[in-house]
N, C-alpha and C positions, 0 to 999 in steps of 0.2 A: 707654576700651575701645570699639571700634567694632563693630557688629553686620553680619556679612557678609550678603549679599543671596542667600537660598536659591533654588536652582531646584527646580521640581517634578521627580519622578522621571520619567525617560524611559519611556514606554509600550512602546517598541520594544525589547524585551529580548532576544528569543530570536536565537541565531546559526543556528538552522534556517531555510532558505528554504522548507521544505516543511510548515510548521506548519499544523495541520488547524483550519480555521474553520467552525464551525457544522455539522459533519458531513462536509464536503469541504474541500480544500485552498484556499488564498487564490488560485491561478490560477483555479480555478472560478469564485468569486465575481467575479472581475475579468472573465472572459470573458462570463458571464451578464449582468452590468451593461452590458458594452459592446454585446452583441448587442441586448439590449433597446433602448438608445439608438439604435442603428443602424436596427432596424426601425421603431421609432417616428417618426425623422425621415423616414424614406423613405415611411411611410404618411400622414404628416403633409402631406408636398409633394403627394402625389397628392390626398388628400382636400382641401387647401386649394385647388387648381386647380379640382377639380370643383365645390366648393361655391361659389367666386366665380363660375364660369361658369354655374351654375344660378341664382344669386341676380342677377347683373347682365344676363345675357343670355337666361335661361329655358330654356337647353339644356345639354347635356353634350358637351364637345368631347373629342378624343383627348389623354388624359393621359400620352402616352408621353414628351413633352419635360419634364414636371415630374416623371416618375419619375427620369430621367436628371439633372435638377437636385437632386432628393432623394438620389440616390447621391453626387453631389458634396458636398453640404452634409453629409450623414451620415458620409462618410469624413473629411472634414477635421475635423470636431467631435470624432468619436472618437479620431483621432489627437491632437488637442491636448489632450483629457482624458488620454489616456495620456502625453502628456509632461509634465504636472503631477502625475502618480501620482494621479489622482482616483479611480479605480476600485479602489484598494487598499481591503481591508474596514475599515482604521482610518478612512480618509478618508469611506468611505460612512456611517459612524456620525455624522459631522457634518453634519446639516442645513443649518446656516448657511453652512459653507465650501462645500458643493455648490451652495447657492442664488447665492453669489457669483460662483463658477465659470461657472456656467450664465449668469448675467446678463451676465457679462464675454465669454465665448467665443462663444456663439452669435449675438449681434448683430455681433461681429467676423467671424465666417464669413459671414453674410449681407451684410455690408458688402463683404467680397472679391468675394462673388458679384456684387453689383450692378456693382462697378468691372469685372469681367470682361465683363459683359452690355454696359456702356457701350463699353469698349475695342474688343470685336468688333462694336459696332454692331447688337446684337440687341434693342435696347430696343422695335422694333415687334414683335418676335415673343413677347418674355416679357412677360407681363402684370404691372405693379406691384401691382395689386389682389390678384391671386393670391399673389404673393410677400408682401404685407401679411398675408393671411389664413394663409397658411403658417407665417409667424414667429409669430403668435399661437398657432395649434394647436401649433407645436413647443415654444414656450415653457411653455405650459400644461400639454402631456403630459409634459415633462421634469421639471417641478416636482411633478407628481401621482406620477411613478415614484418621486422622491427622497422623498416623503412616504411612499410604500409601502415603501421599503427602510429608511427611518428607523424607522418604527413596528415593522417585523418584527424588525430586527436588534436593536434594543434591548429588545423583548420576549425574544428569544431568549437574550441575554446575563442579563437579569434572572432568568430561570427556568432558567438552566444547561440548556437544552434540548438543547444540542448538545456532543459531546465536544471536550475541551481536553486541552492538553498538561499532564501532571503535572510539578510542580516541588518541589525541595527548596530551601527558602529558608534560607540561612546569612546570619547577622547579629550583631551585638554584643549583649552582654546586656541593655543598657538601651535599645536603639532601639525605637520603637514600629513595629509591622509593619502596621498597618491600611491606611495610604496605599500601602504597597508591594503588598499584597494586592489592592486595588482597582484599581490601575493595571494589575497583571498581568492581571487578569481581562478587562480591555478589549482585551489582547493576545493572547487565547486561552490564557493560563496559569493553571493552578489549582494554588495552593500546597497540597500534600497534607502536607509535613512541614516543620516549622520547627526549625532547630538553631541555638541561641544560644551563642555563645562568650564568656565572660566575660574581663575583662582579665587576671586572672592565671592563666587556665587554658590555657597553652600546650600542654599535654599532651593536651588534647581536640582542638585544632586539628591536632595531628601524628599523631594515632593513627588508623588506617584503620577499626579496629573501632567507633570512635565514628560514623562516617559510615555504616556498614553498620546500627548499631542505629538510626539515625534515617532508615532506609528509602531509601537511595540506590540500591538494586538494584531498586526499585519506581517510580522516577520516570523521566520522559524528559530532563530536564535538571536542571542545578542553577543557582541563581540567588544569587549573593553581593552583598548589599547593605550597603555599609560607610560609616560616618560617623565611627568613633572613630579619629582619626588620632594618638593617644596610644597606640595599640595596634597599630601597623603590623605587629610582629613576628607577631601571632597571625594577620593576614591573609596574610602571606608564607608561614607554615606551612601554613595552610589551603589555598593555592592549589598547594602543592608536594604536599601528600598527595592532592589531588583528582586529580593527574596519573595515579595508580594505575587509575582507574575509567574505564570507556569510555563517558562521557556528556558531552555538550557542558556548558560552564561559561561563564557570562556573568558579568561584573562590573560594578555601577553604583554611583556615589558621590553623597553628598551634600555640602552644606558648601561650602567653598571648592574642593576638588578637583573636586567636581561642575560648579562654575562654570568651571573651567579646561577640563575636557574637553568642555564644551558648545561650546566655541569653535570656529573653522575650522581644520581639521588640514591642515598641510602637513609636508614633509619636509626637514630639514637634515641634509645628510650621510646617515647610515643611520638617524637618530632621527626619530620624529614629534614634532612640536611643535604647540601649539594656540594660536592668536592671540586672546587674551583681550579686545583692543580693535582694532576695525577701523581703518585709516588714515582720515584726514579725507577728505570727499568730494572728488573731483578737480574740475578746471575743469568738465569736461562735466556731470558730476553735479550739481554746483552750479547751472551754467546752466540745466540741464533744471528742477531743483526750484524755481529762482527764476522761471523763466518759467510754471511752473504756478501759483505763488504769485500772480503778478501778474494772469494772466488769471482766476484764480477769485475774487480779493479784488475786483477791479474788476466783475465780474459780480454778485457778491454785494452790493457796496454800491449798484449801480445798482437791482438788482430788490428788495432789502430796504429801500430808501429810505423808501417810504410806511410800512411797519411802524415803522421807526426814528422817523419823525415822530410817529406815534400814541404811541409809548412816551414820547417826550420830553415831549409834552404831558400824558400821564397822569402823569408823575413831577413835573411842576410844578404840577398841580392837587392831588396827592396830599398832598405834604409841602414844607415850606420847605427851600430850598438848591439847589445847582447841579444841572443834568441830568446832566453827566457827572463821573466820579470816576477822577483819575488817581492811580496808586500805584506806587513805585519796585520795579522787579523785575531780577533777573540774567538775561541774555541769553547768546548765544553767547561761549564763553571767558570768562565772568563779567562781560562789560561791562553796566553798568546802563543801563536805559531806563525811561521812564514808560509803563506799560500804561493803556489807556483803557477804561472800562466805563461802562454807565449806572449812576446811583447807585440802589442798592438799599437802602440803610441810612439811618438817621438820623444816623450818624456818619461821619468822614472820616478813618479810622485809617491813618496812614502814618508810624510810627515804630517804637521798640523794643517797643512794646506793641500786637501786632496778634493778635487772636484770631480763630481760623475760625468761621465761622457753625456754629451747631447748630440742631438741631430745636426750634422754636417760641422762636427767638432774639428778644428784645424790641427788638434795634437793627434788625431788618428790617422795612420799611415794608409796607403793603398791597399796593401796586403792586410793590414789590421782591420780595415772596414770590412772586408770580406770575412775574416776568421771570427770576428765579434758578431757579426749577423748570423753566422752559422753555428756559434759557440765552439768552433774548433780551438779558440784560444783557451778554453777550458780543460782541453784534455790531459795536460800535465798534472791536473789536480787528481787524477787517479793515483798518482805516485804519494800525494797527501792521504788518500784514503787508505792505500796500502801501509803507510806509516802509522796510521792511527789517529791522525790529527783531524780528518773529516770522515764523513760516512757518504755513501752513494746518495742517500736522500736524507734530507734535513733542512733546516732554516738555512738560507744563503748567508755566509759571513759578509759583513760590511768593512770598510776601512775603519781604523780606530777613531778618527776624528768624527765620522759619521755615527758610529756607536755612542760616543759622548753627546753629540747634539740629539740625537733621537731619544736616548736614554732619558734626557731631561724633559722632552716633550710628550712621550707616550708612556702611559703608565706600565704597560705589559711589556715593554720592549726588552728588558732584563731577562724575562722568562725563556725567551728564545734560546738561551745558552743552557737549557736544561737538558739538552741533547747536543750531541756533535753537529757541527755544521755540515750542510750537505752540497753535492754538485747540483741537485735538482731538489725541487720541494713541491709541497701542496700548494705554495703560493704561486710558483711559476707556472703550474699547469691550469691554474684558475685566473689567468689574465694579469698576474702581478710581475711579469718578468721586464727586465730592461730598467729605464731610468725611473726614478721616484722623485719628480720635481716638487712636489708639495707634501706637506706632513700628512695629509689625508691619505695620499697614495700609499705612503710608507706605513700608516696606522692599517690600511686595509691589507698590506703585506703582512703584518704583524698578526693580524686577526687570524689569517689562514695559517701561520706558522704555529700559533698557540692551539689552533684545532687540531693539527697535526700531532703535535706533542700529546696531547690529551686523548688522542684516538689511536696511536701507533699499534700497528701490527705488521708481521712480515708481509701478510697479503696486501696491505695498504702500500708497502714499499714497492712491490711488484707492480701494483696498478699504476703507481706515479711513474715509475720507470717506463711502463709502456705508453702511458698518455704523454711523457716528455717526448717521445721519439715522434708522436703525432704532431705535438705543439711546435716542434722546431721547424715544420714546414713554414709557419707563420712567422716572419722576420720583420714585421712592421714596427715593433716596439723595441727592437734591439740594433743598436748603433754605436 
């Protein structure tokens, strides 16, 4: 029996577009956030020019040119943020995502501005020093604004300080409701009543009086959360009966059905279908990803060579044995390759008996403990990337014996091999780094890997690389 990979409940549950957020609707929050950004970028442009002129030349020049530049930068940046839906309340709650977007979009806008300046031969009119000063002020101001939004919105949600939409939650009799309630709260939904439908209680699902007794007249909408697929008859009766009431009804699924409806939706005839596995990367996408891998791995090998030399010497001095350790792994489409690492243990396991490292593992050497916690032992894998065995970003490869074990226990485990394995991945930046002592922990890693495969883009790879450098500061789960 295999264990299906569970998806988290989707937090975007309401069918209403005018759901109230924190005392006013989401359009108001979106407009206020965008306006603040626009004003800040405009002010940063003028202030950056005046500050630079004062420091560099000891005077104050006419800032009108830089006000115009600020209008251009602010307009393009705000439109770009709108394009990726970054001003939605749910997005504003995620400081990490906001930081990534600002770090990517603002430099892109400024580079576009510099390209226009050079193309129009205005480089003698526009001061590069003022542009740099403006960039620093803009970046600092936007990050400070996001910290304020993050602190205020999370405090408001925690204290329930603002009105939310009231919900009647309908679910199977044995389903735990705490995860649903928590995620609903993040979407501005407050579960006021809960109605459980037991497996054999079809009468309850088909009787309108039962819904009235559970407060359907006092809520703004109904949320049906279903995971009991042996009792679909009760779900059908429930949805039929709910048509009698003038309230919006939303349905979300867990388990295998939840996996399916998370897929890309398209139309076949008059029916909606969901693509559970995206097609393989086309020639252009493979070429783009490969080009990124080659450029990044060459740069990493050149820049990190002094560190690699120091690590190699430390390994030799610390314990007897070779500097490098090679182990068989499965790559793209299940093809075997030899992964390269700095040796961090006193053993060289590469057989049917390979144990994952655990905390205070006696096999780990003194130098090995340090290079494992800092991921320095993975640096030689840039050679695997350059050879084409691996990619910079992708699902982390496991020992062959672990592949066989988890492949028999987790339904979608083999789908990880639809792309090349990577040095880092979506799972690693989402808390799935290090040891996987239980099947559930491995299933969580697989779920993130499948999401990455189905949503690949070059931008996503760049985002993962950036976040990996931030996540490497946390060494608590790596040993």
